[in-house]
C-alpha positions as CSV (number, residue, x, y, z in Angstrom):
1,M,-15.9,-46.3,-5.5
2,S,-16.1,-43.2,-6.8
3,V,-12.3,-42.6,-7.3
4,T,-9.5,-44.5,-6.3
5,T,-5.9,-44.4,-6.0
6,E,-2.8,-46.1,-7.2
7,R,0.7,-46.1,-6.9
8,Q,3.2,-46.7,-9.5
9,E,6.6,-46.9,-9.8
10,N,8.9,-43.6,-9.5
11,G,6.2,-42.4,-7.6
12,L,4.0,-41.6,-9.2
13,L,0.7,-41.5,-7.9
14,V,-2.6,-41.9,-10.6
15,I,-6.2,-40.6,-8.9
16,T,-9.2,-41.6,-10.9
17,L,-12.0,-40.7,-11.1
18,N,-14.4,-43.9,-11.3
19,E,-17.6,-43.9,-12.5
20,P,-17.4,-44.7,-16.3
21,D,-20.8,-45.4,-16.2
22,R,-21.8,-42.0,-15.9
23,R,-18.8,-40.3,-17.1
24,N,-17.4,-39.8,-13.7
25,P,-19.3,-37.5,-12.3
26,V,-17.9,-34.8,-9.7
27,S,-19.8,-35.0,-6.5
28,H,-19.2,-34.3,-2.6
29,A,-18.3,-37.3,-1.9
30,S,-15.9,-37.6,-4.8
31,R,-14.7,-34.3,-3.6
32,K,-13.9,-35.1,0.0
33,V,-12.2,-38.6,-1.4
34,L,-10.1,-35.8,-3.5
35,V,-8.8,-33.7,-0.9
36,A,-7.9,-36.8,1.1
37,A,-5.9,-38.0,-1.3
38,L,-4.2,-35.0,-2.5
39,S,-3.8,-33.7,1.4
40,E,-1.8,-37.2,1.9
41,A,0.4,-36.9,-0.8
42,S,1.4,-33.5,-0.4
43,S,3.4,-34.8,2.7
44,D,4.2,-38.2,1.8
45,D,7.7,-38.4,0.6
46,G,7.5,-41.3,-1.3
47,V,4.9,-39.5,-4.2
48,R,7.4,-37.1,-6.3
49,A,4.2,-36.6,-8.9
50,V,0.5,-36.9,-8.8
51,V,-1.2,-37.6,-12.2
52,L,-5.3,-37.1,-12.4
53,T,-7.5,-39.1,-15.1
54,G,-10.6,-40.6,-15.3
55,A,-12.0,-44.0,-15.9
56,G,-13.5,-45.2,-19.3
57,R,-13.9,-43.4,-22.5
58,H,-14.3,-39.3,-20.6
59,F,-12.4,-37.8,-18.0
60,S,-15.7,-35.9,-16.0
61,A,-18.8,-35.3,-17.1
62,G,-18.9,-32.2,-14.4
63,G,-20.7,-31.9,-10.9
64,D,-23.4,-34.6,-10.0
65,I,-26.9,-33.4,-11.1
66,R,-27.8,-35.6,-8.0
67,D,-25.9,-33.3,-5.8
68,Q,-27.4,-30.4,-6.8
69,A,-31.0,-30.1,-5.0
70,K,-32.4,-27.3,-3.4
71,R,-30.4,-26.6,0.2
72,S,-30.4,-24.0,2.9
73,I,-27.8,-21.5,2.2
74,A,-25.4,-22.7,4.6
75,A,-25.4,-26.0,3.3
76,H,-24.6,-24.7,0.3
77,R,-21.8,-23.1,1.8
78,A,-20.6,-25.5,3.7
79,R,-20.4,-28.0,0.4
80,F,-18.5,-24.8,-1.6
81,A,-16.1,-24.9,1.9
82,V,-14.9,-28.5,0.3
83,V,-14.2,-27.3,-3.2
84,S,-12.5,-24.3,-2.3
85,D,-10.1,-26.8,-0.3
86,M,-10.0,-29.3,-2.9
87,V,-9.1,-26.1,-5.1
88,T,-6.8,-24.5,-3.6
89,R,-4.9,-27.8,-2.9
90,M,-4.9,-28.4,-6.8
91,V,-3.6,-25.5,-7.8
92,R,-1.2,-24.6,-5.5
93,F,-0.1,-28.3,-5.3
94,P,3.6,-28.8,-3.8
95,K,4.2,-31.2,-6.1
96,P,3.6,-31.9,-10.4
97,L,0.1,-32.1,-10.9
98,V,-1.2,-33.2,-14.5
99,A,-4.6,-34.2,-16.0
100,A,-4.9,-36.8,-18.2
101,V,-7.8,-36.0,-20.7
102,E,-9.7,-38.3,-22.8
103,G,-12.9,-37.7,-24.1
104,W,-15.2,-34.9,-22.8
105,A,-14.1,-32.5,-19.9
106,A,-17.5,-30.6,-19.2
107,G,-18.5,-28.5,-16.3
108,G,-17.4,-29.7,-13.5
109,G,-14.5,-31.7,-15.3
110,F,-13.8,-29.0,-17.3
111,A,-12.9,-27.1,-14.2
112,L,-11.5,-30.1,-12.4
113,A,-8.9,-30.2,-14.9
114,L,-7.7,-26.6,-15.1
115,A,-6.6,-26.7,-11.7
116,C,-4.3,-28.8,-12.4
117,P,-1.1,-26.7,-13.1
118,T,-0.7,-29.3,-16.1
119,V,-3.4,-30.5,-18.7
120,V,-2.3,-33.3,-21.5
121,A,-5.3,-33.8,-23.5
122,S,-6.2,-36.3,-26.0
123,R,-6.8,-35.0,-29.7
124,Q,-10.1,-36.1,-29.3
125,A,-10.8,-34.7,-25.9
126,R,-13.0,-31.9,-25.7
127,F,-14.0,-29.3,-23.3
128,V,-16.9,-27.1,-22.5
129,A,-18.0,-25.3,-19.5
130,S,-21.9,-25.8,-20.0
131,F,-22.9,-24.4,-16.2
132,T,-25.1,-21.5,-17.5
133,K,-27.1,-24.1,-19.8
134,I,-28.3,-25.2,-16.1
135,G,-28.7,-22.0,-15.0
136,L,-25.5,-21.1,-12.7
137,I,-22.2,-19.3,-12.6
138,P,-18.7,-21.3,-13.5
139,D,-17.6,-22.8,-10.2
140,M,-14.3,-25.3,-8.8
141,G,-12.4,-21.8,-9.4
142,L,-13.1,-21.8,-13.7
143,L,-13.7,-18.3,-13.2
144,S,-9.7,-17.9,-12.5
145,T,-8.2,-21.1,-13.8
146,L,-10.0,-20.3,-17.1
147,P,-9.1,-16.4,-18.2
148,A,-5.2,-17.4,-16.9
149,R,-4.9,-19.8,-19.8
150,V,-6.7,-18.1,-22.6
151,G,-7.7,-14.4,-21.9
152,R,-10.1,-12.6,-20.5
153,A,-12.3,-11.5,-23.2
154,K,-12.1,-15.7,-24.3
155,A,-13.3,-16.8,-21.4
156,R,-15.9,-14.9,-21.0
157,Q,-17.2,-16.3,-24.6
158,L,-16.7,-19.7,-23.6
159,V,-18.8,-20.0,-20.5
160,L,-21.4,-17.7,-22.0
161,T,-21.8,-19.7,-25.2
162,N,-21.0,-23.0,-24.0
163,R,-19.0,-23.8,-27.2
164,A,-17.1,-26.9,-27.4
165,V,-13.8,-27.6,-28.1
166,E,-11.7,-29.9,-29.5
167,G,-8.6,-30.7,-28.2
168,P,-6.3,-29.9,-31.1
169,Q,-8.3,-26.5,-30.8
170,A,-8.1,-26.4,-26.9
171,Y,-4.3,-26.9,-27.4
172,E,-3.8,-23.2,-29.9
173,L,-6.0,-21.3,-27.4
174,G,-4.0,-22.8,-24.1
175,I,-6.0,-24.8,-22.3
176,V,-4.0,-27.7,-23.0
177,D,-0.4,-27.8,-22.1
178,V,0.8,-31.4,-24.0
179,L,-1.6,-32.4,-27.3
180,A,-1.6,-36.5,-27.0
181,D,-2.8,-38.8,-29.5
182,A,-5.9,-40.8,-29.0
183,G,-5.6,-43.2,-26.2
184,T,-2.5,-42.2,-25.4
185,A,-3.1,-39.4,-22.5
186,L,-2.5,-41.0,-19.4
187,E,0.7,-42.4,-20.6
188,T,2.1,-38.9,-21.6
189,A,0.7,-37.5,-18.6
190,K,2.6,-40.2,-16.6
191,A,5.8,-39.7,-18.3
192,Q,5.1,-35.5,-18.5
193,A,4.7,-35.4,-14.6
194,S,7.5,-37.9,-13.8
195,E,9.5,-35.2,-16.1
196,E,8.7,-32.6,-13.9
197,A,9.6,-34.6,-10.6
198,D,13.0,-34.3,-11.7
199,G,12.6,-30.0,-11.5
200,A,13.7,-28.3,-8.2
201,P,10.3,-28.5,-5.8
202,L,10.7,-24.8,-3.6
203,P,10.4,-22.5,-6.5
204,R,7.6,-24.8,-7.7
205,Q,5.3,-24.3,-4.9
206,F,6.2,-20.0,-5.2
207,I,5.5,-19.7,-8.9
208,N,2.4,-21.9,-8.2
209,D,1.4,-19.7,-5.6
210,W,2.2,-16.4,-7.7
211,F,-0.2,-17.5,-10.5
212,A,-2.5,-18.5,-8.2
213,R,-3.0,-15.3,-6.5
214,D,-6.0,-14.4,-8.5
215,L,-7.7,-17.7,-7.7
216,D,-9.0,-16.9,-4.1
217,A,-11.4,-14.5,-4.8
218,A,-13.1,-16.2,-7.4
219,L,-13.6,-19.0,-4.9
220,E,-14.9,-16.4,-2.5
221,Y,-17.4,-15.0,-5.2
222,E,-18.6,-18.9,-6.4
223,Q,-19.3,-19.5,-3.0
224,S,-21.5,-16.7,-2.0
225,I,-23.3,-16.7,-4.9
226,Q,-23.6,-20.2,-6.4
227,P,-25.9,-21.5,-3.8
228,L,-27.8,-18.5,-4.6
229,L,-28.5,-19.9,-8.1
230,L,-28.8,-23.3,-6.7
231,N,-32.1,-22.8,-4.9
232,S,-33.3,-20.6,-8.1
233,E,-36.3,-21.5,-10.5
234,D,-34.5,-21.4,-13.5
235,A,-32.0,-23.7,-12.0
236,A,-34.5,-26.1,-11.5
237,E,-35.6,-25.9,-14.4
238,G,-32.1,-26.7,-15.5
239,R,-31.6,-29.8,-13.7
240,V,-34.9,-31.0,-14.9
241,A,-34.3,-30.0,-18.7
242,F,-30.9,-31.6,-18.2
243,A,-33.1,-35.1,-17.2
244,E,-35.5,-34.6,-20.1
245,K,-32.7,-33.6,-22.2
246,R,-34.2,-31.1,-23.7
247,P,-33.2,-27.5,-23.7
248,P,-34.7,-25.3,-20.5
249,V,-37.3,-22.7,-21.1
250,F,-35.1,-20.2,-18.1
251,R,-37.0,-17.0,-17.0
252,G,-34.7,-15.5,-14.8
253,G,-36.3,-16.3,-11.8
């Protein structure tokens, strides 16, 4: 299964992107499983905190390229409704939600990590936007969550240049909240989530709502624009170039 859940002691739920041989891509199917898991966890009094991580050596290589075929605009937008539901639940999650990042968090994986209110990352973690490499704009809320952490100018630079940022620099920029030694991100994230769970729950919900106030506009924008780009010739070239492991040749179409 591409997403697994495990209840641990002290009310901790660990959700794992579990397709390590493909670097844990975020597919449409996995997003629906995440929505269901988050919905259940939010209303389960036995769950005090949630940690989201990736199996193997990486958090997530991003959106599943096999999911990005040409579809009708209506079909694309219906799929982005699931994205919007997932990201909204994450950013406004009423309990501690902590990302544990080892290795790469790329594209949609980067966005997924930043949808968590707290990010713990290994010193060897790497973050990169990657979307424009395949002819797309950032989605899964990254147009809101990244500038909220690093500022608008730095966020624009990171998404347009696709510069990879390693763990220590990500911590300095504010992408990462807690920096962990290599191989210890998950255990550090568990400790962080448990510590946060001791705090008052109602203020957390209102504070998260306040800091997410620009999210809806970003999600609405990506749901409007990204379907058009997914059907573009440049996006088709980006997918082929990705599969062939070569630089894309974009023509603006």
